[in-house]
C-alpha positions in Angstrom: -12.4 -20.7 -38.8 -9.7 -18.9 -36.8 -8.2 -20.9 -33.9 -7.4 -19.0 -30.7 -3.8 -19.3 -29.6 -3.1 -19.2 -25.9 -1.0 -16.1 -25.0 1.8 -18.3 -23.7 2.2 -19.9 -27.1 2.6 -16.6 -28.9 6.2 -15.3 -29.4 5.1 -11.6 -28.9 2.3 -9.9 -27.1 0.8 -6.4 -27.6 1.5 -4.1 -24.7 -2.2 -4.0 -23.7 -2.5 -7.7 -23.5 0.7 -8.1 -21.4 -0.3 -5.3 -19.1 -3.7 -6.9 -18.7 -2.1 -10.3 -17.8 0.0 -8.5 -15.1 -2.9 -6.3 -14.0 -0.9 -3.1 -14.5 -1.0 -0.1 -16.8 1.0 0.5 -20.0 3.2 3.0 -18.0 3.8 0.2 -15.5 5.0 -2.0 -18.4 7.5 0.7 -19.4 8.8 0.9 -15.8 9.5 -2.8 -15.8 11.4 -2.5 -19.1 13.5 0.4 -17.7 14.3 -1.8 -14.6 15.4 -4.6 -17.0 12.5 -7.0 -16.0 10.9 -7.1 -19.4 12.0 -6.9 -23.0 10.1 -5.0 -25.7 10.8 -5.1 -29.4 9.4 -3.3 -32.4 7.4 -5.1 -35.1 6.0 -3.0 -38.0 6.2 0.1 -35.9 4.4 -1.4 -33.0 6.0 -2.0 -29.6 5.4 -5.5 -28.3 6.5 -7.6 -25.4 8.6 -10.8 -25.8 6.4 -13.5 -24.2 9.5 -15.3 -22.9 10.5 -12.2 -21.0 7.0 -12.0 -19.5 7.1 -15.6 -18.4 10.6 -15.2 -17.0 9.5 -12.1 -15.0 6.5 -14.0 -13.6 8.6 -17.0 -12.6 11.1 -14.7 -10.9 8.5 -13.2 -8.5 8.4 -14.5 -5.0 5.1 -15.8 -3.7 3.5 -13.5 -1.2 0.7 -14.0 1.3 -0.8 -11.5 3.8 -0.8 -14.3 6.4 1.5 -13.2 9.2 1.5 -9.6 8.1 0.6 -7.0 10.7 -3.1 -6.1 10.6 -3.5 -2.6 9.0 -5.9 -1.5 11.9 -3.4 -2.7 14.5 -0.6 -0.7 12.9 -2.7 2.5 13.0 -3.7 2.1 16.6 
């Protein structure tokens, strides 16, 4: 029986998995790499994401809440 390993316990993640965790596209993943926010590597010809870089990126993001933001309708008025 194959045991499922939580994504955070894997050293590397396929691009589609990492993109899904962030809720962005594959091209969005490449933008983050070009900005220096994530680290990709090649394994057997496949491009994968270093899980540590994904965790570091998530921890570096500031929390955001729409509370206190101007109402979109009020801005248009």
